[in-house]
C-alpha positions as a Markdown table, in Angstrom:
| # | Residue | x | y | z |
|---|---|---|---|---|
| 1 | Unk | 30.9 | -4.5 | 8.3 |
| 2 | Unk | 29.0 | -5.0 | 5.0 |
| 3 | Unk | 25.3 | -5.6 | 5.3 |
| 4 | Unk | 24.2 | -9.1 | 4.4 |
| 5 | Unk | 21.9 | -9.0 | 1.4 |
| 6 | Unk | 20.1 | -12.1 | 2.8 |
| 7 | Unk | 19.2 | -10.3 | 6.0 |
| 8 | Unk | 15.9 | -8.4 | 5.8 |
| 9 | Unk | 16.4 | -4.7 | 6.0 |
| 10 | Unk | 14.9 | -2.8 | 8.9 |
| 11 | Unk | 12.9 | 0.1 | 7.4 |
| 12 | Unk | 11.4 | 3.3 | 8.8 |
| 13 | Unk | 8.0 | 1.6 | 8.6 |
| 14 | Unk | 9.3 | -1.0 | 11.1 |
| 15 | Unk | 10.6 | 1.7 | 13.4 |
| 16 | Unk | 7.3 | 3.5 | 13.2 |
| 17 | Unk | 5.3 | 0.4 | 14.1 |
| 18 | Unk | 7.6 | -0.3 | 17.1 |
| 19 | Unk | 7.5 | 3.4 | 18.3 |
| 20 | Unk | 3.7 | 3.8 | 17.7 |
| 21 | Unk | 4.1 | 6.8 | 15.5 |
| 22 | Unk | 3.8 | 7.7 | 11.8 |
| 23 | Unk | 6.5 | 6.9 | 9.3 |
| 24 | Unk | 6.8 | 10.7 | 8.6 |
| 25 | Unk | 7.6 | 11.3 | 12.3 |
| 26 | Unk | 10.3 | 8.7 | 12.1 |
| 27 | Unk | 11.8 | 10.3 | 9.0 |
| 28 | Unk | 11.9 | 13.7 | 10.6 |
| 29 | Unk | 13.5 | 12.5 | 13.8 |
| 30 | Unk | 16.1 | 10.2 | 12.3 |
| 31 | Unk | 17.1 | 12.6 | 9.6 |
| 32 | Unk | 17.4 | 15.5 | 12.2 |
| 33 | Unk | 15.2 | 17.8 | 10.2 |
| 34 | Unk | 15.4 | 21.3 | 11.9 |
| 35 | Unk | 12.5 | 23.5 | 12.9 |
| 36 | Unk | 10.1 | 20.6 | 13.6 |
| 37 | Unk | 8.3 | 20.6 | 17.0 |
| 38 | Unk | 8.3 | 17.0 | 18.0 |
| 39 | Unk | 8.1 | 16.2 | 21.8 |
| 40 | Unk | 11.1 | 14.9 | 23.6 |
| 41 | Unk | 9.3 | 11.8 | 24.7 |
| 42 | Unk | 8.3 | 11.0 | 21.1 |
| 43 | Unk | 11.8 | 11.6 | 19.8 |
| 44 | Unk | 13.1 | 9.2 | 22.5 |
| 45 | Unk | 10.6 | 6.5 | 21.5 |
| 46 | Unk | 11.7 | 6.8 | 17.9 |
| 47 | Unk | 15.5 | 6.6 | 18.7 |
| 48 | Unk | 14.9 | 3.8 | 21.1 |
| 49 | Unk | 12.9 | 1.8 | 18.6 |
| 50 | Unk | 15.6 | 2.4 | 15.9 |
| 51 | Unk | 18.3 | 1.2 | 18.2 |
| 52 | Unk | 16.4 | -1.8 | 19.4 |
| 53 | Unk | 15.6 | -2.9 | 15.8 |
| 54 | Unk | 19.1 | -2.2 | 14.5 |
| 55 | Unk | 18.0 | 0.4 | 12.0 |
| 56 | Unk | 20.8 | 1.9 | 10.0 |
| 57 | Unk | 20.3 | 5.0 | 7.9 |
| 58 | Unk | 20.9 | 4.4 | 4.2 |
| 59 | Unk | 24.0 | 6.3 | 3.0 |
| 60 | Unk | 25.0 | 7.0 | -0.5 |
| 61 | Unk | 27.8 | 5.4 | -2.4 |
| 62 | Unk | 30.6 | 7.7 | -1.3 |
| 63 | Unk | 29.8 | 10.8 | -3.4 |
| 64 | Unk | 32.1 | 13.7 | -3.0 |
| 65 | Unk | 30.9 | 17.3 | -2.8 |
| 66 | Unk | 30.5 | 18.7 | -6.2 |
| 67 | Unk | 30.2 | 15.3 | -7.8 |
| 68 | Unk | 27.0 | 14.7 | -9.7 |
| 69 | Unk | 24.7 | 12.2 | -8.0 |
| 70 | Unk | 23.2 | 9.6 | -10.3 |
| 71 | Unk | 19.4 | 9.8 | -10.2 |
| 72 | Unk | 16.2 | 8.1 | -11.4 |
| 73 | Unk | 12.9 | 9.8 | -11.8 |
| 74 | Unk | 9.5 | 8.8 | -10.3 |
| 75 | Unk | 6.4 | 9.9 | -12.2 |
| 76 | Unk | 3.1 | 9.7 | -10.4 |
| 77 | Unk | -0.3 | 10.9 | -11.6 |
| 78 | Unk | -1.6 | 12.1 | -8.2 |
| 79 | Unk | -0.2 | 12.4 | -4.6 |
| 80 | Unk | -2.8 | 14.2 | -2.4 |
| 81 | Unk | -5.7 | 11.9 | -2.8 |
| 82 | Unk | -4.5 | 9.3 | -0.2 |
| 83 | Unk | -1.5 | 8.5 | 2.0 |
| 84 | Unk | -0.4 | 5.7 | -0.2 |
| 85 | Unk | 1.5 | 7.7 | -2.8 |
| 86 | Unk | 3.7 | 9.2 | 0.1 |
| 87 | Unk | 4.4 | 5.7 | 1.4 |
| 88 | Unk | 5.5 | 4.5 | -2.1 |
| 89 | Unk | 7.7 | 7.6 | -2.6 |
| 90 | Unk | 9.3 | 7.1 | 0.9 |
| 91 | Unk | 10.1 | 3.4 | 0.0 |
| 92 | Unk | 11.4 | 4.4 | -3.4 |
| 93 | Unk | 13.6 | 7.1 | -2.0 |
| 94 | Unk | 15.0 | 4.9 | 0.7 |
| 95 | Unk | 15.9 | 2.2 | -1.8 |
| 96 | Unk | 17.4 | 4.7 | -4.1 |
| 97 | Unk | 19.6 | 6.2 | -1.4 |
| 98 | Unk | 20.7 | 2.8 | -0.3 |
| 99 | Unk | 21.9 | 2.2 | -3.8 |
| 100 | Unk | 23.6 | 5.6 | -4.1 |
| 101 | Unk | 21.0 | 7.3 | -6.2 |
| 102 | Unk | 18.6 | 10.2 | -5.8 |
| 103 | Unk | 14.9 | 9.7 | -6.6 |
| 104 | Unk | 13.3 | 12.8 | -8.1 |
| 105 | Unk | 9.5 | 12.8 | -8.0 |
| 106 | Unk | 7.0 | 14.7 | -10.1 |
| 107 | Unk | 3.2 | 14.8 | -10.2 |
| 108 | Unk | 1.8 | 14.9 | -13.7 |
| 109 | Unk | -2.0 | 14.7 | -13.3 |
| 110 | Unk | -1.9 | 11.7 | -15.6 |
| 111 | Unk | -1.4 | 14.0 | -18.7 |
| 112 | Unk | 0.6 | 12.0 | -21.3 |
| 113 | Unk | 2.1 | 15.2 | -22.8 |
| 114 | Unk | 3.4 | 16.3 | -19.4 |
| 115 | Unk | 4.8 | 12.8 | -18.7 |
| 116 | Unk | 6.6 | 12.8 | -22.1 |
| 117 | Unk | 8.0 | 16.3 | -21.6 |
| 118 | Unk | 9.2 | 15.4 | -18.1 |
| 119 | Unk | 10.9 | 12.2 | -19.3 |
| 120 | Unk | 12.7 | 14.1 | -22.1 |
| 121 | Unk | 13.9 | 16.7 | -19.6 |
| 122 | Unk | 15.2 | 14.0 | -17.2 |
| 123 | Unk | 16.8 | 12.1 | -20.0 |
| 124 | Unk | 18.7 | 15.3 | -21.0 |
| 125 | Unk | 19.8 | 15.7 | -17.4 |
| 126 | Unk | 21.2 | 12.2 | -17.3 |
| 127 | Unk | 18.5 | 10.2 | -15.6 |
| 128 | Unk | 19.3 | 6.5 | -15.5 |
| 129 | Unk | 15.7 | 5.3 | -15.5 |
| 130 | Unk | 12.1 | 6.0 | -14.5 |
| 131 | Unk | 9.6 | 4.5 | -12.1 |
| 132 | Unk | 6.1 | 5.1 | -13.5 |
| 133 | Unk | 3.4 | 5.1 | -10.8 |
| 134 | Unk | -0.3 | 5.6 | -10.4 |
| 135 | Unk | -2.4 | 6.3 | -7.3 |
| 136 | Unk | -5.1 | 3.8 | -8.4 |
| 137 | Unk | -4.1 | 0.4 | -9.5 |
| 138 | Unk | -4.9 | 0.2 | -13.2 |
| 139 | Unk | -3.8 | -0.6 | -16.7 |
| 140 | Unk | -1.7 | 2.1 | -18.3 |
| 141 | Unk | -0.2 | 3.0 | -21.6 |
| 142 | Unk | 3.3 | 4.3 | -21.1 |
| 143 | Unk | 4.4 | 7.2 | -23.4 |
| 144 | Unk | 7.3 | 6.3 | -25.7 |
| 145 | Unk | 9.4 | 9.1 | -24.3 |
| 146 | Unk | 9.2 | 7.4 | -20.9 |
| 147 | Unk | 10.0 | 4.0 | -22.5 |
| 148 | Unk | 13.2 | 5.5 | -24.0 |
| 149 | Unk | 14.7 | 5.0 | -20.5 |
| 150 | Unk | 14.6 | 1.8 | -18.5 |
| 151 | Unk | 11.2 | 1.8 | -16.8 |
| 152 | Unk | 9.4 | 0.0 | -14.0 |
| 153 | Unk | 5.7 | 0.3 | -13.2 |
| 154 | Unk | 4.6 | 0.9 | -9.7 |
| 155 | Unk | 1.0 | 0.2 | -8.7 |
| 156 | Unk | 0.0 | -0.2 | -12.3 |
| 157 | Unk | 0.5 | -2.6 | -15.2 |
| 158 | Unk | 0.6 | -2.6 | -19.0 |
| 159 | Unk | 0.0 | -5.1 | -21.8 |
| 160 | Unk | 3.7 | -4.8 | -22.7 |
| 161 | Unk | 5.4 | -7.9 | -21.1 |
| 162 | Unk | 8.7 | -6.1 | -21.4 |
| 163 | Unk | 7.8 | -3.7 | -18.6 |
| 164 | Unk | 8.4 | -4.9 | -15.0 |
| 165 | Unk | 5.5 | -4.1 | -12.7 |
| 166 | Unk | 4.4 | -4.4 | -9.0 |
| 167 | Unk | 0.8 | -4.2 | -7.8 |
| 168 | Unk | -0.9 | -5.3 | -4.6 |
| 169 | Unk | -2.3 | -8.9 | -4.6 |
| 170 | Unk | -5.8 | -7.5 | -4.0 |
| 171 | Unk | -7.8 | -10.7 | -4.7 |
| 172 | Unk | -5.7 | -12.6 | -2.2 |
| 173 | Unk | -6.1 | -9.7 | 0.2 |
| 174 | Unk | -9.9 | -9.8 | -0.1 |
| 175 | Unk | -9.8 | -13.6 | 0.4 |
| 176 | Unk | -7.6 | -13.3 | 3.5 |
| 177 | Unk | -9.9 | -10.7 | 5.0 |
| 178 | Unk | -13.0 | -12.8 | 4.5 |
| 179 | Unk | -11.2 | -16.0 | 5.7 |
| 180 | Unk | -10.2 | -14.2 | 8.9 |
| 181 | Unk | -13.9 | -13.7 | 9.7 |
| 182 | Unk | -14.7 | -17.3 | 8.6 |
| 183 | Unk | -11.9 | -18.6 | 10.8 |
| 184 | Unk | -13.5 | -16.8 | 13.8 |
| 185 | Unk | -16.7 | -18.8 | 13.2 |
| 186 | Unk | -18.8 | -16.3 | 11.1 |
| 187 | Unk | -20.9 | -17.6 | 8.2 |
| 188 | Unk | -23.2 | -14.7 | 7.5 |
| 189 | Unk | -20.7 | -12.1 | 6.3 |
| 190 | Unk | -21.6 | -8.7 | 4.9 |
| 191 | Unk | -19.3 | -7.0 | 2.3 |
| 192 | Unk | -19.3 | -3.3 | 1.7 |
| 193 | Unk | -17.3 | -2.4 | -1.4 |
| 194 | Unk | -16.2 | 0.7 | -3.2 |
| 195 | Unk | -17.0 | 1.8 | -6.8 |
| 196 | Unk | -16.9 | -1.3 | -9.0 |
| 197 | Unk | -15.1 | 0.5 | -11.8 |
| 198 | Unk | -12.0 | 0.5 | -9.7 |
| 199 | Unk | -9.7 | -2.5 | -10.3 |
| 200 | Unk | -9.0 | -2.8 | -6.5 |
| 201 | Unk | -12.7 | -2.9 | -5.7 |
| 202 | Unk | -13.4 | -5.6 | -8.3 |
| 203 | Unk | -10.5 | -7.8 | -7.1 |
| 204 | Unk | -11.4 | -7.4 | -3.4 |
| 205 | Unk | -14.9 | -8.6 | -4.3 |
| 206 | Unk | -13.4 | -11.5 | -6.1 |
| 207 | Unk | -11.5 | -12.5 | -3.0 |
| 208 | Unk | -14.7 | -12.3 | -0.9 |
| 209 | Unk | -16.6 | -14.5 | -3.3 |
| 210 | Unk | -13.8 | -17.0 | -3.6 |
| 211 | Unk | -13.4 | -17.3 | 0.2 |
| 212 | Unk | -17.2 | -18.0 | 0.6 |
| 213 | Unk | -17.1 | -20.6 | -2.2 |
| 214 | Unk | -14.0 | -22.3 | -0.8 |
| 215 | Unk | -15.7 | -22.8 | 2.6 |
| 216 | Unk | -19.1 | -23.8 | 1.1 |
| 217 | Unk | -20.9 | -20.7 | 2.4 |
| 218 | Unk | -23.8 | -19.8 | 0.1 |
| 219 | Unk | -23.5 | -16.3 | -1.3 |
| 220 | Unk | -26.4 | -14.0 | -0.5 |
| 221 | Unk | -26.7 | -11.1 | -2.9 |
| 222 | Unk | -28.3 | -9.0 | -0.1 |
| 223 | Unk | -25.1 | -9.1 | 1.9 |
| 224 | Unk | -22.9 | -7.6 | -0.8 |
| 225 | Unk | -23.2 | -3.8 | -0.9 |
| 226 | Unk | -21.6 | -1.1 | -3.0 |
| 227 | Unk | -20.6 | 2.3 | -1.6 |
| 228 | Unk | -17.9 | 4.9 | -2.4 |
| 229 | Unk | -14.9 | 4.2 | -0.2 |
| 230 | Unk | -16.0 | 7.0 | 2.1 |
| 231 | Unk | -17.0 | 6.8 | 5.7 |
| 232 | Unk | -20.5 | 7.9 | 4.8 |
| 233 | Unk | -20.9 | 5.0 | 2.4 |
| 234 | Unk | -19.8 | 2.5 | 5.1 |
| 235 | Unk | -22.3 | 4.1 | 7.5 |
| 236 | Unk | -25.2 | 4.0 | 5.0 |
| 237 | Unk | -24.6 | 0.4 | 3.9 |
| 238 | Unk | -24.1 | -0.9 | 7.4 |
| 239 | Unk | -27.5 | 0.5 | 8.3 |
| 240 | Unk | -28.9 | -1.3 | 5.3 |
| 241 | Unk | -27.3 | -4.6 | 6.4 |
| 242 | Unk | -28.7 | -4.3 | 9.9 |
| 243 | Unk | -32.2 | -3.8 | 8.5 |
| 244 | Unk | -32.2 | -7.2 | 6.8 |
| 245 | Unk | -34.4 | -9.9 | 8.2 |
| 246 | Unk | -31.1 | -11.9 | 8.9 |
| 247 | Unk | -28.4 | -9.3 | 9.4 |
| 248 | Unk | -24.7 | -10.3 | 9.2 |
| 249 | Unk | -22.7 | -11.3 | 12.2 |
| 250 | Unk | -19.6 | -9.9 | 10.6 |
| 251 | Unk | -18.8 | -7.1 | 8.0 |
| 252 | Unk | -15.8 | -6.9 | 5.6 |
| 253 | Unk | -15.4 | -3.2 | 4.6 |
| 254 | Unk | -13.2 | -2.8 | 1.5 |
| 255 | Unk | -11.3 | 0.1 | 3.0 |
| 256 | Unk | -10.7 | 1.5 | 6.5 |
| 257 | Unk | -12.7 | 4.7 | 5.9 |
| 258 | Unk | -15.8 | 2.7 | 5.2 |
| 259 | Unk | -15.1 | 0.7 | 8.4 |
| 260 | Unk | -15.1 | 4.0 | 10.3 |
| 261 | Unk | -18.6 | 4.6 | 9.1 |
| 262 | Unk | -19.6 | 1.1 | 9.8 |
| 263 | Unk | -18.4 | 1.5 | 13.4 |
| 264 | Unk | -20.7 | 4.5 | 13.8 |
| 265 | Unk | -23.7 | 2.7 | 12.5 |
| 266 | Unk | -23.2 | -0.3 | 14.7 |
| 267 | Unk | -22.7 | 1.9 | 17.8 |
| 268 | Unk | -25.9 | 3.9 | 17.0 |
| 269 | Unk | -27.7 | 0.5 | 16.9 |
| 270 | Unk | -26.4 | -0.3 | 20.3 |
| 271 | Unk | -24.1 | -3.0 | 19.0 |
| 272 | Unk | -20.6 | -3.6 | 20.3 |
| 273 | Unk | -17.9 | -4.1 | 17.6 |
| 274 | Unk | -16.0 | -7.3 | 18.1 |
| 275 | Unk | -18.7 | -8.7 | 20.4 |
| 276 | Unk | -22.0 | -8.4 | 18.6 |
| 277 | Unk | -20.7 | -7.8 | 15.1 |
| 278 | Unk | -17.2 | -8.3 | 13.9 |
| 279 | Unk | -15.6 | -5.9 | 11.4 |
| 280 | Unk | -12.5 | -6.0 | 9.2 |
| 281 | Unk | -11.2 | -3.2 | 7.0 |
| 282 | Unk | -8.6 | -2.9 | 4.3 |
| 283 | Unk | -5.6 | -0.6 | 3.8 |
| 284 | Unk | -4.2 | -0.3 | 7.3 |
| 285 | Unk | -4.5 | 3.5 | 7.4 |
| 286 | Unk | -3.3 | 5.3 | 10.6 |
| 287 | Unk | -6.8 | 5.6 | 11.9 |
| 288 | Unk | -7.3 | 1.8 | 12.1 |
| 289 | Unk | -5.3 | 1.4 | 15.3 |
| 290 | Unk | -7.0 | 4.3 | 17.0 |
| 291 | Unk | -10.6 | 3.2 | 16.6 |
| 292 | Unk | -12.3 | 1.6 | 19.6 |
| 293 | Unk | -11.8 | -1.3 | 19.4 |
| 294 | Unk | -8.7 | -1.1 | 17.2 |
| 295 | Unk | -9.6 | -2.3 | 13.7 |
| 296 | Unk | -8.4 | -5.5 | 12.2 |
| 297 | Unk | -7.5 | -4.8 | 8.6 |
| 298 | Unk | -5.4 | -5.7 | 5.6 |
| 299 | Unk | -2.1 | -4.0 | 4.9 |
| 300 | Unk | -1.5 | -2.4 | 1.5 |
| 301 | Unk | 2.3 | -2.8 | 1.1 |
| 302 | Unk | 3.0 | 0.5 | -0.7 |
| 303 | Unk | 6.3 | 1.2 | 1.0 |
| 304 | Unk | 7.6 | -2.3 | 0.0 |
| 305 | Unk | 6.3 | -1.8 | -3.5 |
| 306 | Unk | 8.2 | 1.5 | -3.8 |
| 307 | Unk | 11.4 | -0.2 | -2.6 |
| 308 | Unk | 10.9 | -3.1 | -5.0 |
| 309 | Unk | 10.3 | -0.8 | -8.0 |
| 310 | Unk | 13.6 | 1.0 | -7.4 |
| 311 | Unk | 15.6 | -2.1 | -6.6 |
| 312 | Unk | 14.3 | -3.7 | -9.8 |
| 313 | Unk | 15.0 | -0.6 | -11.9 |
| 314 | Unk | 18.5 | -0.4 | -10.6 |
| 315 | Unk | 19.0 | -4.0 | -11.4 |
| 316 | Unk | 17.8 | -3.4 | -15.0 |
| 317 | Unk | 20.2 | -0.4 | -15.3 |
| 318 | Unk | 23.1 | -2.5 | -14.1 |
| 319 | Unk | 22.3 | -5.3 | -16.5 |
| 320 | Unk | 22.0 | -3.0 | -19.5 |
| 321 | Unk | 25.3 | -1.4 | -18.5 |
| 322 | Unk | 27.2 | -4.7 | -18.3 |
| 323 | Unk | 25.8 | -6.2 | -21.5 |
| 324 | Unk | 25.0 | -3.1 | -23.6 |
| 325 | Unk | 21.3 | -3.9 | -23.6 |
| 326 | Unk | 18.6 | -5.1 | -21.4 |
| 327 | Unk | 18.1 | -8.8 | -21.2 |
| 328 | Unk | 15.5 | -10.6 | -23.4 |
| 329 | Unk | 13.8 | -12.5 | -20.6 |
| 330 | Unk | 10.3 | -11.5 | -19.8 |
| 331 | Unk | 10.1 | -8.8 | -17.2 |
| 332 | Unk | 8.9 | -9.6 | -13.6 |
| 333 | Unk | 5.1 | -9.0 | -13.0 |
| 334 | Unk | 4.8 | -9.1 | -9.2 |
| 335 | Unk | 1.7 | -9.1 | -7.1 |
| 336 | Unk | 2.8 | -8.2 | -3.6 |
| 337 | Unk | 1.1 | -9.9 | -0.6 |
| 338 | Unk | -1.4 | -7.9 | 1.4 |
| 339 | Unk | -1.4 | -9.6 | 4.9 |
| 340 | Unk | -4.1 | -9.4 | 7.5 |
| 341 | Unk | -3.3 | -7.1 | 10.5 |
| 342 | Unk | -5.2 | -8.7 | 13.4 |
| 343 | Unk | -6.5 | -6.3 | 16.1 |
| 344 | Unk | -9.6 | -6.4 | 18.4 |
| 345 | Unk | -12.5 | -5.9 | 16.0 |
| 346 | Unk | -13.1 | -9.6 | 15.3 |
| 347 | Unk | -14.8 | -11.8 | 17.8 |
| 348 | Unk | -16.1 | -15.3 | 17.7 |
| 349 | Unk | -19.1 | -16.1 | 15.5 |
| 350 | Unk | -22.4 | -17.3 | 16.9 |
| 351 | Unk | -22.7 | -20.9 | 18.1 |
| 352 | Unk | -24.2 | -23.0 | 15.4 |
């Protein structure tokens, strides 16, 4: 029976959440990758979750052995600096396979000459288009050789309105994180940010400031700290916040790693997270749900962004194929929602 396009697709990420394992584990189990030592009980949880959710493996469009698979290329500047590139690639590959296409990925280090050479090689091999991705959300200048093929930007944006792009809605995510603390009754809220040169850090700070202003909470410069997106930075700045004459009753850490450091500083001070001081993070990394108590955080939707980029690119390719040229309408510029993931690290604020 054909799949209804209006029905939300069950993804490997959905299965991973249900089974309580990583998306990589789900991929290894459901794809039957040989030589991987995964326990019987874990395999059963994954297969049970996939069955219960109605997950169906994405199959190609009926390619015969020996027939060339159509493919698109995914250029990314870095991969190993965080788990988010892998999530984007997984989403892109899943969407590509669902549409009968391979997604070939290459890391370039952000070197324009390498990107151009790669695009030219892929074009000569028959690539239909390119997803151009960055590990840090930022403005980019796309090489002309890449633009020679249909191109969609993933986790980055350009001044060219003809290039479709998808980035996280970071300001809205920062607002949502702060508002979750306000909704719990907190009014004195600390904020530990990363390096301000990063676009994500600036926008998460904007969300924090906007949430305070919306709820008529006076901003106290002493509560807004800058660190380095590392656990050590979260630890250091939490200690500084606790040393204030009026320390915060809640802390918004602009990523989960800094929240790990914040937990340690609070516990050293004899404070209980979620009871004495509430904490919320950002990113929803794997470690968040394994902290004690599990960390409330904000989800970065990199898997969905990867799927969106490929779906949009394939749509562009189909449009160009039917009309001989891409449409003249402005390209989509999407900011994908970053929802709050509530767990146990937020407790009620002090009685006023």
